[in-house]
C-alpha beads as a LAMMPS data file, in Angstrom:
LAMMPS data file: protein, C-alpha beads

99 atoms
98 bonds

1 atom types
1 bond types

-500.0 500.0 xlo xhi
-500.0 500.0 ylo yhi
-500.0 500.0 zlo zhi

Masses

1 110.0

Atoms # bond

1 1 1 405.487 -160.004 -370.631
2 1 1 405.087 -163.752 -371.150
3 1 1 404.018 -163.147 -374.750
4 1 1 407.157 -161.103 -375.416
5 1 1 409.361 -163.848 -373.958
6 1 1 407.580 -166.520 -375.940
7 1 1 407.852 -164.481 -379.154
8 1 1 411.578 -163.904 -378.628
9 1 1 412.091 -167.607 -377.926
10 1 1 410.110 -168.571 -381.031
11 1 1 412.134 -166.209 -383.263
12 1 1 415.429 -167.521 -381.860
13 1 1 414.374 -171.166 -382.314
14 1 1 413.182 -170.623 -385.886
15 1 1 416.412 -168.865 -386.893
16 1 1 418.446 -171.713 -385.331
17 1 1 416.454 -174.270 -387.314
18 1 1 416.896 -172.454 -390.622
19 1 1 420.659 -172.212 -390.115
20 1 1 420.906 -175.952 -389.379
21 1 1 419.725 -176.935 -392.884
22 1 1 423.083 -176.603 -394.653
23 1 1 423.812 -179.522 -396.967
24 1 1 426.956 -180.618 -398.760
25 1 1 426.978 -180.347 -402.564
26 1 1 425.515 -183.417 -404.322
27 1 1 427.801 -186.161 -405.625
28 1 1 427.141 -188.741 -408.323
29 1 1 427.554 -192.264 -406.944
30 1 1 429.549 -194.670 -409.101
31 1 1 428.855 -198.394 -409.542
32 1 1 432.076 -199.642 -411.041
33 1 1 432.968 -197.053 -413.684
34 1 1 429.374 -196.015 -414.393
35 1 1 427.116 -193.614 -412.525
36 1 1 424.187 -195.120 -410.592
37 1 1 421.058 -194.357 -412.603
38 1 1 417.366 -194.963 -412.084
39 1 1 415.185 -196.484 -414.757
40 1 1 412.605 -194.562 -416.733
41 1 1 410.122 -193.067 -415.885
42 1 1 412.231 -192.186 -412.839
43 1 1 409.828 -192.677 -409.928
44 1 1 412.569 -194.291 -407.840
45 1 1 412.710 -193.879 -404.069
46 1 1 416.298 -194.691 -403.097
47 1 1 417.059 -195.626 -399.511
48 1 1 419.836 -197.155 -397.415
49 1 1 419.584 -200.431 -395.488
50 1 1 421.894 -202.918 -393.777
51 1 1 420.619 -206.030 -395.577
52 1 1 423.302 -208.445 -394.346
53 1 1 423.474 -207.249 -390.737
54 1 1 427.199 -206.500 -391.098
55 1 1 426.951 -202.787 -390.344
56 1 1 427.492 -201.798 -393.996
57 1 1 424.692 -199.938 -395.688
58 1 1 423.516 -200.851 -399.184
59 1 1 421.759 -198.479 -401.561
60 1 1 418.343 -199.765 -402.628
61 1 1 416.740 -198.230 -405.726
62 1 1 413.200 -199.163 -406.711
63 1 1 411.991 -199.689 -410.271
64 1 1 408.569 -198.218 -410.959
65 1 1 407.429 -200.211 -413.987
66 1 1 408.442 -203.747 -412.933
67 1 1 408.296 -203.357 -409.162
68 1 1 411.819 -204.698 -408.646
69 1 1 414.528 -203.312 -406.338
70 1 1 418.155 -202.954 -407.357
71 1 1 420.734 -203.339 -404.559
72 1 1 424.114 -201.597 -404.691
73 1 1 426.523 -202.726 -401.944
74 1 1 428.667 -199.950 -400.456
75 1 1 432.397 -200.149 -401.199
76 1 1 434.010 -196.901 -399.994
77 1 1 433.866 -193.161 -400.548
78 1 1 431.352 -192.442 -403.294
79 1 1 431.540 -195.924 -404.840
80 1 1 429.149 -198.838 -404.712
81 1 1 429.343 -202.265 -406.344
82 1 1 427.397 -202.795 -409.597
83 1 1 423.748 -203.362 -408.780
84 1 1 422.003 -206.712 -408.513
85 1 1 418.272 -207.284 -408.241
86 1 1 416.952 -208.059 -404.779
87 1 1 416.140 -211.778 -404.875
88 1 1 413.811 -214.138 -403.047
89 1 1 414.252 -217.889 -403.629
90 1 1 416.732 -217.169 -406.451
91 1 1 414.325 -214.966 -408.450
92 1 1 414.072 -211.157 -408.562
93 1 1 411.596 -209.984 -405.927
94 1 1 408.688 -207.907 -407.212
95 1 1 406.617 -205.354 -405.355
96 1 1 403.330 -204.959 -407.218
97 1 1 402.348 -201.388 -408.033
98 1 1 398.977 -199.782 -407.502
99 1 1 398.598 -198.583 -411.087

Bonds

1 1 1 2
2 1 2 3
3 1 3 4
4 1 4 5
5 1 5 6
6 1 6 7
7 1 7 8
8 1 8 9
9 1 9 10
10 1 10 11
11 1 11 12
12 1 12 13
13 1 13 14
14 1 14 15
15 1 15 16
16 1 16 17
17 1 17 18
18 1 18 19
19 1 19 20
20 1 20 21
21 1 21 22
22 1 22 23
23 1 23 24
24 1 24 25
25 1 25 26
26 1 26 27
27 1 27 28
28 1 28 29
29 1 29 30
30 1 30 31
31 1 31 32
32 1 32 33
33 1 33 34
34 1 34 35
35 1 35 36
36 1 36 37
37 1 37 38
38 1 38 39
39 1 39 40
40 1 40 41
41 1 41 42
42 1 42 43
43 1 43 44
44 1 44 45
45 1 45 46
46 1 46 47
47 1 47 48
48 1 48 49
49 1 49 50
50 1 50 51
51 1 51 52
52 1 52 53
53 1 53 54
54 1 54 55
55 1 55 56
56 1 56 57
57 1 57 58
58 1 58 59
59 1 59 60
60 1 60 61
61 1 61 62
62 1 62 63
63 1 63 64
64 1 64 65
65 1 65 66
66 1 66 67
67 1 67 68
68 1 68 69
69 1 69 70
70 1 70 71
71 1 71 72
72 1 72 73
73 1 73 74
74 1 74 75
75 1 75 76
76 1 76 77
77 1 77 78
78 1 78 79
79 1 79 80
80 1 80 81
81 1 81 82
82 1 82 83
83 1 83 84
84 1 84 85
85 1 85 86
86 1 86 87
87 1 87 88
88 1 88 89
89 1 89 90
90 1 90 91
91 1 91 92
92 1 92 93
93 1 93 94
94 1 94 95
95 1 95 96
96 1 96 97
97 1 97 98
98 1 98 99
């Protein structure tokens, strides 16, 4: 009897999890009038971070070849400010690759 209960519970939980994975359609973010694009070869790993501690998230997009990170500050809706390189001591920061 316990196995039957456990099986029923497992089936119900798995169907609830599969229904919870509905996503909105993708949107193309704009930086000014241009779409945000990653540099070739395209191994970017975009993420969001509050860099200034003001509660506003910025989009960070890595560059594979040079190891630099481009920062796009959030404006509103689907718009971000044109990207600037993440800087340390006034120079673009670089994250060395393993290649």
